[in-house]
N, C-alpha and C positions, 0 to 999 in steps of 0.2 A: 809470487811472494806477497805477503800481506804486511802492511805497515800499520802498527797499532798507534792510534792517536790518543793521547792522554785525554780523559774526560772526567773532570773533577766532579765531586758530589754537588758543589754549588751550581755548576753549569747544568748538571743533570736535573737538579731541583728546579732551576729556572725554566728549563725546557719542558718539564712536566707541567709546571704552572701555565706556561704559554699554551701548551696543548689543551689543557683543561679549560682555560679561558676561551680558546677558540671553539672548543666543542660546545661549551655552554652558550656561547654567542650564537652558534649555528642552530642550536636547539631552540633558543629563545626566538630567533627569526622564524624558524619553522612553525612554532606555535603561534606567532603573531600573524603569519600569512593566512589569509582566509582559505579554508579548504575548498576543494571541489566538492560538489554535492551530487550524489546519485541516489534517487529514490526509486525503488523497484516495487511495483504493486502487482500482486497476483489477483486473479478474479475468481471469487467463489472457492478459494482453496481452504480446506478444512484444517482444524487443529491436528487431526490425526493423519495428515497427508504429507508430512515431512519426516525424514529419517531421524532427526534429532528429537522427535516426539515418539519414536518407536514405530513408525509406519513401515509396512512391508514394501511401499513404493520407495525405490532408491532415489535419493536426492543428494548425491555426493558433494555437489558444489554449494548448495544451500547449507549443507551440514558443515562444510569447510568454513563458510562465513560464520556459522554459529560457533565453531571452535575458536576462531580468531577474534570474534567480536563479543558483544554482550547479548545474550539471549534475553529478550524482553518477555518475561513469563506472565506478566499481568498487563498485556497490551489490549486496549479496547477500541472498538470501532462502532459504527452504526450497523444494524443488521442487514442493510441493503446498500447497493452500489453508489448511486449518485449522491446520497447524503454523506457517505464516508468521504468521497472525493472532494465534496464541498468543504468539509471540515479540514482535510489535508491542506487544501489551497488557501483557506482563510484563517484557520486557527479559531474558528467560531462554530457554535452549534448550528446544524443545518436548519433547525427551526427558524433561525433568524432570516433565512432566505426562502421560506415556504417549502422546505424539503424535509421529509422525515419518513412519511408513510409510503412514498412512491418514488420511482425512478423517472427519468425524463425519456419517455417513449418517443419513437421516431416521428409520430404524428402530432406531438404536442408543441405548441408555440410557447416555449418557456425556456428560461435560462437563469443562471445565478446572477443576481443583481450586479450590474456593471459598476456600481459604486463600491463594491467590495474590493479590497486589496488582495490580489492573488500572490502566491509565493514569488513568481518571477518579477512582478512589479516591485516587491519589497527588496529582492536581492539585487535588482538593478541599481538601487541606491548605494549598495556596498561595492560596486565596481564589477559585478558579474556581467561581463559583456555578452557571453554566449549562454542562452537559456533555451533549452530544447525540450519539447514534449514529443515522445515517441510512443505510439500505440493507441490505446482506447481513450477517448475524451469523455463523453457522456455527461457534460455539464451545460449542455445547451447547444443547439445546432441550427435552429430555425432562422437565425439572423446572424450576420457576420460579427456583430458586437459581442456575441456569446462565444465565438470561436477562439482557439488558442492564441493566434497571432494578434488578436485584439485584447488579450488578457495578460500581456507582458512577455509572452514567449517570442523568441526571435526565430524559431524554427519549429515546424510541426511536420510529423510524418506518421500517418496512421489513419484511424477511422473515427468518425464522429459518434456513431451509434454503438450500442451493445449488441451482442448476439449475432455478429456477422458470420457468414460462411468462411471457414478457415482457408478454403482453397480458391473460391471464386471472388471473395471479398464483397459479396452482394448482401444488401439488406433491403427488404421491401421491393425486390426486383431491380434495384439500381446499384451500380458500383459505388461502394463507400470506402475509397482508398485515396489518400491525398498526400501531396508533397507541397508543403506550404499552402498556398491558395489553390494550386492546380490539381486536377485529377491525375492520379498516378496509375499507369497501366502495368506496374511491376507485377510479375507473376511469382507464385510460390506460396508456401504455407505461412500464415500470418505470424506465427511465433518466430519463425526463422527470419522473416523480413524485419520484424521489430528488433531482433537481436543484431542483425547486420547493420541497421541504421544506427543503433546505439553505439556500436563499436566504431563506426565511421565518425560519429560525432566526437567520441573520445580522442581519436587519432587526429581529428581536425582542430580540436580545441586545446589540446594538451600544452601548447606553448603560447597560448594567448591569454594567460591569466586564469583566475578561478572561473569555473563554469558550473552551471546547474543543469542536470540531466534527469528528467522525469520519464521513467520507463514503465508504462502501464500495459502489461500483457493482458490480452483478453482470455488467456488460458488460466485455469482449465474450465472456464464457463462454457455452457452449451452454446451452440450445438456440439454434441460430443463427436469430434472428428479428429483423427490422429493419422500420422504418416505410417505406412506399412512397416517400415524399419523399426519405429518406436513400438508399434503393436507387437511385432515379433519379439522384441527385447522383453516385453511384458507377458509372453506366453501365448500369443495369438496363434491359432491353428487354422490356416486357410481352408482346411477340409471340413471344418465345422461351421454351422450357421452363425451369422452375425446377429447381434441384438436388433430388434425393431426393424427388421428387413421390410416389413409391410408399410412402414411409416415414411412420409415424405415431408417436404417443406422445411421448416426451421430445424428439424431434427438432423438434416444434412443427408445427402444422398451417398456420399462417399466417406471413407475413413472410419467406419465402424469396426470394432473388434467383436469378439465372441460375447462379451458382457459389457455392461456400462462401466463397471469398476475397472476392467482391463483397458478400455478406451480412455477413461479418465486418467489412469496411471500413465498411459503412453503420452498423453498431453502434458502431464507434469514432467515426464522424462525430457520432452523437447524443451520445456521452459527451463528446467534445471540446467540442461546443457547450454542454453543461451546465457543464463546467469554466469555460468563458468567462463564463457567467452568474454563477457563484460569484465569480470574480475581479472582475467588474464590480460585483457587490453590495458587495464589500469596498471598492472604490474609491468608489462612490456614497455609502457610509456614512462615508467619510473615515477609515477605520481600516486601510487596506491597508499603510501604512508600518510599523505595529507589529503586524502579523499574520504569524505564521510559517505558511507554506504548504508542505506536503510532498506531492509526488505520486510514486507508485510503483505497480508491478504487484506482485501477490502471488506470482507465479512466472512462468516462461516460458510461451510459447504451447504448446498441446497439439498433438501430431502429427496431421496431416490434419484439423484443425478450423478451418482458415482463417487462423490466425495464422502469423507467421514470426519466427524468431529469428536468421536469417542476418544477418551472416556468422558468428555464433557457432554452435558445435556443440551438437546435442542439443535436447531438448524437455522439457516438463513431465514430472515423475516421475523425471528423471535429474539427476545431479550434474554433468554437463557444463555449461559456461558458459551454454548456451542454456536450461537448465532453472532455473538459480539466479542468474544475473546479469541484472538487469532494468532497464528504463528508469526513472530516478528524477531528480527535481529538487527542490531546496529553495530557498525565497525568504523572506527576512526583512530588508527594507531597513533597519530601525532596529537590527538586530543584527549584520549583517555584509554586506560588499560582494558584489554580484551581478555577473553578466556574465562568469563564468569557469567552467572545468571542473576538478573535483577528481578526482584519481586515488587518493585515500585509500581503502584497503580498509575498507569499512563495510557496515552492513546493518540488517536489521529489528530485531535485538536491541539495537541502539544507540539506538533512538528513546527508550525510557524513561529510560535514564541521562542522555541529552542534555537531554531536557525537564526532568528533575529538577534539573539544574544551572541551566537557563534560568529555571525557576520559583523558584529560590532556596531549595529545600528542603534544609536542612542535615542533617537526621536521615537515617541510613542506611536503605535499604529493608529491609522485614521479612525478605526472602530475598535473598541476594547476587545481583547481576546477572551474567550472562554477557557482556553487551555493555558498551561503554564510552561515555563522553561524547566526542563528536567536535566539540564547540563550539569548542575551541581550534584544531583543524585548519581549521575553516571561517572563523574570524576571522583567522587568521594565514596562510591559504592555504598550509599546509604539510602534507606527508605524513609519517606515522610508520609504522614496521614493526609488524606485528601478526599474530596467529594467528587464523584464522577457520574454525570448523568448519561443514561443509555437510551433514553427515549421511551415513549409510552408509559411514563410514570416510573420506570425502573431507575434505581439509584444505588450507587455504592458509596458508603461512608463509614469510616472507622471500623472496618472489618465486617460490616453488615451489608447485605444486599437485599433490596426490596424489589420484587417482581410483581407486576400486575399482568397475569397471562391474558393473551387475547382469546376471545371466545372460541375461535377456530382451532386453537391449539389442541393437539392430541396428547400433549405432555403433562396435562394437569387441568384441574377445574379452573374456571375463569374467576378465581378469587385470589386476592393478594397473598403473596407468600414471602416469608422472611428467612434468610439464610445467613449463618455465620460463615461467610464466604471464604475467609482465610483458612478455616479448619474444614470446611465442607465445599470444596471447589466443584464437586459434582452435583450439588444442589439436591441432595437426597432427603434432607430432613427440614421440613417446614416448621419454623419455630415461632410463627406468628402468634399462636395461642399462648405460648410460654412467655413471650416478651411483648405484650400489647403496647407498652410505653415506647419501646423502640420502634414499633410499627408507626405509632403516632408521630414520632420525631421525624422519621424518614418521609412519611406522607406529607408532612408540613414542609419539609425541605424541597420535596419534589414539586410542590405547587408553583414555585417561582419559575421553574423551567417549563411547566405545562402552560404557564400564563404567557409565554413568549408567542407573539402573534406577528407574522410578517404581512406587509402590505400586499404582497403577491404570494400565491400559493400554487404549487404544481397541481394541475387538474387530475382527476381520476385517470388511471392508466388507459382505460378503453375509450376515453372520450375522443371522438373524432376519427377513430380507427377505420370505420367502415367506408367513409367517404374520402379517405386520404389517398393521395397519389404522390409518391416520392418524386422530388425534383431529379431531373436527368443527372446521373453520376453524382448525386448529392452535392451538386455545385451550387453553393449558397452565394447569391449575388447581392441581396438586399442588405 
């Protein structure tokens, strides 16, 4: 038997208002709460290596992030690794720290200036208690002052150098795998270990206030090594020869497929699956709505190493679009609407100023940023004109791009080239002779960036290599 209780219009109206007020209050509180921040960086992943750019490599989890978030269609980086990671951490051009033309090789006694404010140091000011770096570091390893736990991170798990063996975790004959300050003897494929640690961090931090998690995969950078299951998923035939069978050393003795592309694709498969696990951990913890997730590559794919930047021109080490314009996606459901593509020119040096605004830090940074906050652009879905320096004199400004090709490039003569980059993203038509005044303007603007000189500069890559002996287990004590 049901008893009907009278419910007047006035009471119904009051109840609706109460519900709406409560809803708005909860929404306001959610927006005011600092978000968790997860930055995921792929290593040497090309523009044409993600499904949402039409790749034949299946990347369902990255594609899901692209559907739910904002595809950053004009996201720029440095054309090589250490400089990009420097810009991510500092919001400043790598020239300011003596980095642009070179990475920090295992034998180089060099690191990013310790006076620089890194992202975790900044976020600590906003109450981010837990700040973890998982995966590849590559910002200095010769002294403890350059290592993650000295740069504001509260936890580190991964490797100091680039190009380590995916199965043995060795570089230069020594084990380069660490848990905080200690050597880690964990076994397994590096991509899987990085994913596992990232998920554990999420589960440990989820109830302790906002956290910062920097996940730097070494995939799909060489040595090209993949797990057999991932190779088979990408068409591997064990009865056929593997590529480079006669090669040894840094190429990797195990994990090769029939071709470089196939092996590279299998490495992307493992990373994509790992990213899916990270996203699922956020959902399972009930914190994905107020977690900002940024995915990007550190530079374009290297030439002849399995990756593809097509239809963009050029490769890693070059300032053509294929070297500096990378796949990138950002998602923050509580902060801005997803499901669209942004054509705002932005990039790696904008991360720090954008997160500074999101975290509500009012004090200016100790050193002025070269990047800008793009939060307003993301929230209002609007583009604004800006100037963006790419290195080696290359510059984007007001729809134009100036490139000064390196003499070693096979993609064009070593003479400056001008592109109407908004209409010609594939850099097919050099308009320098048609618009000499525009060339002059961009060259003049470029001079101020080329004039940046750091007190310290990373030495040439090969310097000291022959006489170098790696420390045991890459255990840095000094």
